[in-house]
N, C-alpha and C positions, 0 to 999 in steps of 0.2 A: 395357514401354510398348506399348500397342495401336496398330495402324496407324490413320491418320486415317479411312480409310473405314469402319472398325469403330466408331470413336468417333461418327462421323456417324450410323451405323445406330442406335446406342444412343440418340442425341439424338432421332431421329425416332420411335423406339419409345416414348420417355418422353413426347414430345408427344402421340402417339396415345393412349397409356394414360390420359392426363389428360382427354382428350375422350371416350373410350369408357367409359361406365359399365358396371357389371356387368349381365349378363342378368337378367331377371325371368321369372316363369312365363308371361308373355305374349310373351316373345321366342320366335320359331319355333325349335323344337328343344329348348327348355328348359322345356317344359310340365310335365315330371315331376320336375324337380330344382330345388328352391327355395334360393336363395342368400341369403335374407333374414337368416340368422343369420351370414352370413360378414362379419366385420369385419376388413378387411385391416390396419387399424392395430394389431390384436391380435398381429400377427406381426412380429418384427424380422428384417431381412435378415441372413442367415447371415454371420457375420464370423469366418472361420477355422475350421478343423476339427481335431479330436483324432485323431492318427494311430492311437491305440489303439482308436478306435471301429471300425476296420475289422474287428477280431476279435470285436466285440460284436454285430455284425448278423447275423442268421440268414438265410441265403439261401433263397429259394423254390426255386430250381433248383441243383443241384450239378453244374457243368459239368466237363468232363475236366480232370485235374490239370495237363496240359500247356498248357491254354488261356492265351494272353497276358492279363495282367490290367491293367485300367485302372480304379482305384478312387478315388472322391472322397468326402470327408466334408463335408457342409455347403458344397459348392462348392469346397473345397480339394483339389487334386490332390497325389498323393504319388509323387514320381519313382521310388521303389523298386518300385512296382507298374506302372510304365509300360513298355510295349513299343513302341518307336519306331525307325524307320529313322534311319540317321545323316544329318546335315545334308548336302545335296548341292549345295553351292557356288552357291546362288542359282538352282537350276533352277526352272523354271516349275511343275513338278509332280514327284512322287517317281517314281523309276525302278523301285522295288520296293514291295511291299505295305506299308502304314503304318498303325499303330494308335497314336494319340497324343491329347493333348487338343485340342479345337478351338482354344482360345486359342493353343496352340503352332503349329498348323497355320496359323492366320491370319497369324501372324508370319512363318513360314518360306515359306509358299506363298500369298501374298496374292491373286494373280490367281485362282488355282484356288478358293480359298475364297469370294472376293468374287462370283465368277461364279455359284456354287451356293447360297450361303447366302441363304435367303428367297426363292428363285426359284419354289418350288412352295407355300410356306405364306406367305400375305400377312398384313401386320400390321393389316389392318382388323378383326381379331378382337380383343376386349379382352385375352384371356389370351395370345395370340401377341405382342400389343404390349408387354404387361408382360414377357414373356420376352425380347423383343428388347432391352429396356432393362436387364435385371437378370441374365441368365445369366452364370455364371462357370465356368471350367474347360471343361466340356463334353467331348464325345467326337468323335473324327474317325477314320473308317476309310476308307482309300483303297486300291483295287487296280487297278493299271495294266492296260492292254489285254493280253489273253492270259495274265495272271498268276493265280496261285491263292494265297489265304491258307492256308498249310499247316495251321495249327491254328486251331480256333475262337477268335474274339476274345471275351473276357469283359469287359463293361462293368458297373460297379456304382456307382450314386449312393446314398450313404448318408446318411440324415437322422438327426442326433444330438442337436443342441441343442434343448431344449424351446421350443416356440412360435417356431421359426425359420421363415422364409420362404426357400425354396430354388428358384432358377431353374436348370434344366438344359437343355442343348441337344446334340443328336446330329445329325451329318451323315455319311451313308454313301454312298460314290461307288464304283461298279463300272464300269470302262470296258468296252469291247467285248470279249466272249468271256472276261471275268473270272469268278472264282468265289470265294465267301466264305461263312463261317458266322459269325454274330454273335449273342451272348447278351447281353441288356441287362436289368438288374434295378434296381428302385427299392425300397430297403430302409430299415428303421429299426433303431436299437439297443435300442428299448424297444417292446414290443408295444402299449403304451397311449400312445405319444408323440403329442403334439398338434403340428401344424405346418401349413404351406401349401407344397405341392410343385407346381410349375408347369414342365411339360417340353414341348419341341417336338422333333420328329424329322423329318428330311427324308432320303429314300432315293432314290438314282438307280441303276437297273439298266440298264446300257448294252445295246446290241444283242448278242444271243446270250449274254449273262451269265447267271449263276445265283446267287441269294442265298437262303440259308436264314437266317431272322431269327427270333430267339425273344426275347420280352419277358415279364417277370414283375413284378408289383406286389405288394409285401408291406410297405406302409407301416403305421405305427401306427394304432390304432383311433380315435384322436382327430384324425387328420389329414384335411385337404382334399387332393384330388389333381385336377389339371387337366392333361390330356395331349392334344396335337394331334400326330398322326402321319400323314404322307402319303408315299406311294411312287409314283414314276413308273417304269413298265416299258416298255422300248423294244422294237424289233423282234426277235421270236424269243427274247426274254429270259424267264426264269422267276423268280418270287418265291414262296417258301414261307414263310409267316408264321405263327408260333404265339404266341398271347398268353394269359396267365393273370392274372386279377384276384382277389386274395384280401383285400387290406388296405384301410385307409382307412375313414373315417366316411362321406364324402360327396364328390361331385365328378362329373366327366365325363371319359371317354376317347373320343376321336374317332379312328378308323382309316380311312384313305382310300387306296384304290389306284386309279391311273389307268393303264390299259392303252393306252399311247400309241403303240405301234408294232404293225404287222401281224404276227400270229403270236405275240403275247405271252401269257403265262399267269400267273395269280395264284391261289394256294391259300391261304386264311386259315382258321385253326382256333383257336377261343377257348373258354375255360372260365372261369367265375367261381363262387365260393362264398362266401356271406355268412351271418353270424349276428348275434345281438344285434339292434342297431337300425341296422346298416349299410345304406346306400343305394348301389347300384352302377349306373352309367349308362354305356351303350356305344352310340355312334353309328358305324355302319360304312357305307361307300360304296364300291361297285364301279363305277367309271366306264370305259366301253368307248368309246374314241376313235378306233379304227382297225379295219380289216377283219380278220376271222378271228381274234378274241381270245376267250380262255376265262378265266372266274373261277368259283371254287368256294369258298363260305364257309359254315362251320357253327359255331354257338355253342351251348354247353350250360351251364346254371347250376343250381346247387342252393342252396336258401335255407331257413333254419331260424329259429326264434324269431320276431322281428317284422321280419326283414330284408326289404328290397325291392330290386327291380331293374327296369331298363327297357332293353330292346334295341330300337334303331330301325335298320332296315337299308334301304339304297337301292341298287337296280341302275339305273344311268343308262347309256342307250345314245345316243350322239351321232349326228347326222346322218351318213350315210356309213359307219357302223360295221356294215356288213352281215356276216351269218354269225357274229354274236355268239352265244356259248354261255355262259349265266350261271345260276348257281344260288345260292340262299341259304336258310338255315334257322336257326331259334332254337328250342331246346326247353328248358323249365324244369321242374324238380321241386321241389315245395314240401314241406317236412318238418313244417310246422305250419300250423294254420288261420290264424294271424296273419301268416305270410309272404305276400308278393304280388309278382307279376311282370307286366310288360307286354312283349309282344313284338309289334313293328310292322313288318312288311315293307312294301317299296314298290318300285314300278316306274316309271321314266320312260323311255319308248322312243320314239325319233325315227328308227327304221329299220324296214323291213318284212320283212326276211329274217333273223330271229333266233329263237333259242329261250332264253327266260327263265322260270324257275320259281322259286317260293319256298314255304316251309312255316314255320308257327309253332305252338307248342303250349305250354300251361301246365297243369300237372296235379299233383294230390297223388299220393302212392304208391298203386299199384293194390292194393286190398285183396284182390282174388282172387289175385294173386301172392303176397301175404303169406300167405294162407290155404293155398295149395298148398305153399309152402315149409315152413310149420309142421306141415302134415299129414305131411311127410317128416322130422320130428324136429328141426327147427331152432327155436331160441328166438326170440322176437319181435325181440330186439335183433339177433341174427344175420341173420334174414330180412330186416329193414330194411336192414341194411348191404349185404347181397348184392344186393338190388334196386338200391340207389343205385350200387353198384360196377358193375353191368351197364349202367346208364344212362350212366355216365361212361366205361366201357370202349369204347362204340361210338365216343366221340370219339378216344380214344387210338388206335384201330385205323386212323384216317386217317393216322397218321404212319408213316413207314418205320422199320424196325428200325434201332436205333443209339442213340447217346447222348441225342439229343433225346427220343425216345420213352421211353427208360428214366427220364430225369430228370423228364419230365412225369408219368409214371405214379406215381413216388414222391411227387411234390409233390401230386398229387390225393389220394393215399391219406393222406398226412400231414394235409392240410387237411380231409379228410373226418372224420378222427379228431377234430379240433378242434371242428368244428361239431357233432359227435355228443357231445361232452363226454368223449371217452375220454382217458385219461392215458397219456403216453409217457414212457419213461425214457430 
């Protein structure tokens, strides 16, 4: 039985969803992603999940074996994969790090969850409102002040039933001087699976805390994906966020960071790779709301066949956020003449003592590079692959040595093989 405050949140979300129609290409921010062919009635709410589906979903990233697992299939959680702290006798919040479902946390720690849930992502957005009303299971990661999550937490939302609508919700809270690493993946059991996946993530990085957060999207080629992710980073805290987008047919992923406390830092690294007729859409925002904050964002994309992508980035510096240091870039490599990408950086600056820079580029493979490599004995196929690998390796080098970097490198290599039509055994 859900607590009354959560039932009320769902009711308000359902009311808002009824009033908020879907965006059109005339809606600001949606000019490049047309939802005219999205018929929500074509997708039935997920109703139960098959536990065997956990083994049928191919992960984008292979996390460390010892990572605690929280796996859900079509919104149904399976306790055998849940790593959770023991009930703590009605305590207001856990005394030790906790990884569990959001539904479980809402029941056991209602004040904590009610205080945080929906506090940085408002329901005035149509997809957030729909998520408020429909999410099931969800994920909750909590690390108390001064504590460390000893092993990376692995969260996986698996889409299995064909033409199912899945709402997923993640809440991550790190208190003062806490530390954690979280891997979250959205997966499908069939690479051609059709469905509607709508997810919302809220992240709180408390004063002096450090969060390493890795997300990967590997949904079916017939799926729509809508993701709203927002992080608040407090005084002297650090967020290191890595995001991969490989699957789905169409949709939008919004990634926002708010540097809310003096001395806070956010580093965001993203990669996407599309083929066929995929359309990938990323909106990123780096909001500087306090003095002496730093953000560094870099995205790279590779597109083949008739795939398209759009990246729209915004650096926003609020009044009083002096000595901001912000950087953003998006670079795209097109492997065919039919592929297309739009890269749109933006600045909104309301302070005068700042350093904000951006860069964007869209290009075909450099023929001179290919000629040089072929003159040294490489075949055209090998030369093309080497150029693409070099383009992506520049992104991987932003990551520190360790499991995240290794997993990202393997994932990019595997996805590159897919879009180049290579067969893997």
